[in-house]
Structure formats: C-alpha cells, structure tokens
C-alpha positions in Angstrom: -4.1 5.8 -21.2 -1.1 3.9 -22.4 1.2 2.9 -19.5 2.6 -0.2 -20.9 4.7 1.5 -23.6 6.9 3.0 -20.9 10.5 2.5 -22.2 12.0 1.9 -18.8 9.8 -1.1 -17.9 11.7 -4.3 -18.4 10.0 -7.7 -18.7 10.1 -9.5 -15.4 9.3 -13.2 -14.6 5.7 -14.0 -13.6 5.0 -12.8 -10.1 5.0 -15.4 -7.3 2.8 -15.6 -4.2 5.5 -14.0 -2.0 6.0 -11.1 -4.3 4.8 -7.6 -3.4 1.1 -7.0 -4.3 -0.1 -3.7 -5.8 -3.8 -3.3 -5.3 -5.7 -1.1 -7.7 -9.1 0.3 -7.0 -10.6 2.1 -9.9 -14.1 1.9 -11.4 -12.8 2.4 -14.9 -12.1 -1.0 -16.5 -9.6 0.4 -19.0 -7.5 2.0 -16.2 -7.6 -1.2 -14.2 -6.5 -3.3 -17.2 -3.7 -0.8 -18.2 -2.4 -0.7 -14.6 -2.6 -4.4 -14.2 -0.4 -4.8 -17.3 2.1 -2.1 -16.2 2.4 -3.5 -12.7 2.7 -7.1 -13.8 5.3 -6.1 -16.4 7.3 -4.3 -13.7 7.4 -7.6 -11.7 4.8 -7.0 -9.0 1.6 -8.9 -8.5 -1.4 -6.8 -9.4 -4.9 -7.3 -7.9 -7.6 -5.1 -9.2 -11.0 -4.0 -7.8 -13.8 -2.0 -9.3 -15.1 -0.6 -5.9 -14.0 0.2 -2.4 -16.3 -2.5 -1.0 -14.7 -5.2 -3.2 -11.3 -4.1 -1.9 -12.4 -4.0 1.8 -13.6 -7.6 1.5 -10.0 -8.7 0.6 -8.2 -10.1 3.7 -5.0 -8.3 4.8 -1.8 -9.7 3.3 1.6 -10.2 5.0 3.7 -9.3 2.0 4.9 -5.9 1.0 2.0 -4.1 -0.7 0.5 -0.8 -1.7 -2.8 0.6 -3.0 -3.3 2.6 -6.1 -6.6 4.3 -5.4 -8.9 6.4 -7.5 -10.7 9.3 -5.7 -14.0 8.9 -7.5 -15.5 5.5 -6.8 -19.2 4.4 -7.0 -19.6 3.3 -3.4 -17.1 5.1 -1.2 -14.8 7.8 -2.4 -11.1 7.2 -2.2 -10.6 9.6 0.8 -13.2 7.7 2.8 -11.5 4.3 1.9 -8.2 5.8 3.0 -9.8 6.7 6.4 -11.2 3.2 6.7 -7.9 1.4 6.1 -5.6 3.8 8.0 -5.9 2.1 11.4 -6.2 -1.5 10.3 -3.5 -1.5 7.5 -0.7 0.8 8.5 1.6 -1.1 6.3 -0.5 -0.2 3.2 0.9 2.9 1.5 -1.6 4.7 -0.7 -1.0 6.3 -4.1 -4.0 8.3 -5.3 -4.9 8.7 -8.9 -7.6 11.0 -10.2 -9.0 12.8 -13.2 -10.6 15.4 -10.9 -8.0 16.9 -8.7 -8.2 20.1 -6.6 -5.8 21.5 -4.0 -7.9 20.8 -0.9 -8.5 17.2 -1.9 -4.8 16.7 -2.6 -3.8 18.3 0.8 -6.4 16.1 2.6 -5.1 12.9 1.0 -1.4 13.8 1.8 -2.1 14.8 5.4 -3.9 11.5 5.9 -0.7 9.7 4.8 -0.9 9.2 1.0 2.6 8.8 -0.5 1.7 10.2 -3.9 -1.2 12.0 -5.6 -1.2 11.7 -9.4 -3.6 13.4 -11.9 -4.7 11.3 -14.9 -3.2 11.0 -17.4 0.1 10.4 -15.8 3.5 9.0 -16.9 4.0 5.2 -16.3 7.5 5.7 -15.0 6.2 8.3 -12.4 3.7 5.8 -11.2 6.2 2.9 -11.1 8.6 5.1 -9.1 5.8 5.9 -6.6 4.9 2.2 -6.4 8.6 1.2 -5.8 8.8 3.7 -2.9 5.5 2.6 -1.5 6.5 -1.1 -1.6 9.7 -0.2 0.3 7.7 1.6 3.0 5.4 -1.4 3.3 8.4 -3.7 3.6 9.9 -1.6 6.4 6.5 -1.4 8.2 6.0 -5.2 8.0 9.6 -5.8 9.3 8.9 -3.4 12.2 5.7 -5.2 13.0 7.5 -8.6 12.9 10.1 -7.3 15.3 7.5 -6.1 17.7 5.6 -9.3 17.5 8.8 -11.3 18.3 9.5 -9.1 21.3 5.9 -9.6 22.6 6.2 -13.3 22.1 9.5 -13.3 24.1 8.1 -11.1 26.8 4.8 -13.0 27.3 6.2 -16.2 28.9 8.3 -14.3 31.4 7.4 -14.6 35.1 6.3 -11.5 37.0 9.7 -11.4 38.7 11.6 -11.7 35.4 9.5 -8.8 34.1 10.4 -6.7 37.2 14.1 -7.4 36.7 13.9 -6.6 33.1 12.2 -3.3 33.9 14.8 -2.4 36.4 17.6 -3.2 33.9 16.0 -0.8 31.4 15.8 2.0 34.0 19.5 1.5 35.0 20.6 1.8 31.4 
C-alpha cells in the first residue's frame, strides 16, 4: 500500500505534544509504517500499535485524537476493541480498515459508532479526510467535556441553599 504518494498531502512541520494524535492499531507492520508516514506528513502525531492489548495499555490523552483500527488483530478483533473503548473514551472516534469486509461487520461497526469503514487498499486522501473529520469530532467532544467539568467545579462549592436557589431559578426560566 502506498499512501505517502498522495498528491494532496503537503509537508507539515514536525508534530508537537499538543497536536492531535492518530492512533493506529494494525498487526501488519507495513500498514503501520505506511500509515505512520502518511499521518505524520499530514501534520498529525501518529502512534502505532501491533495489537489491541498494546493500545489498551496506553493511557487516555487530553488532546484531539482518533483511532485507525484493523478488524483482524491477533488478540482482540477490532469490533471487540471498539466495545471496550466505547464507554471510557467517548472522545475517540474510530475509523476501521480491513482487508476482509462484509456487510454485517460494517453495519455492526457503524452502529457502534465508527465514523468510517474502509476496505484495503484504500486511497490516502479518503483516509486523511476521514481522519480530519474524526479529529474535529474529538475536539468537539473534548471541549464539551471541559465545559461540563467547569460547571461541576463551579457547582461543587455552592452551599445547599445556593443550590436550591439555582434550581428554582432554572425552573422559573
């Protein structure tokens, strides 16, 4: 697979720690290396893993991110990994890639929240477009989480009476 030859990929500066991260979980080293090059060239920070277990041991990040996930993995399959991260990492959009696609598998992945399902070989630009959309979803989810966290932090120190007044004010509105 030659993704790096995509004509619409411009050279970007080296990714920084605060840049979005694109996780890649695929047991095929050539796919991981090709995607790492493509993602890095597009200006995102790639992190690759050869198994679901290796990815699961990676702590959660607080920067926009997404996961490019192969269906066929040696330990857990991609659909099982998707189920495991669904509750814990809602800000982690998943793009599936596979060489062995069937309609029920695709439907299952999409119903569980996958943002894209691509069959190998796929066009580099198609993948980059999917990653860009996934990163924006992640950015919005992280922003929403930060707003909720801020509201909780402001609500927590209120006295019981202040909370009662606040609740009444909300009812009146």
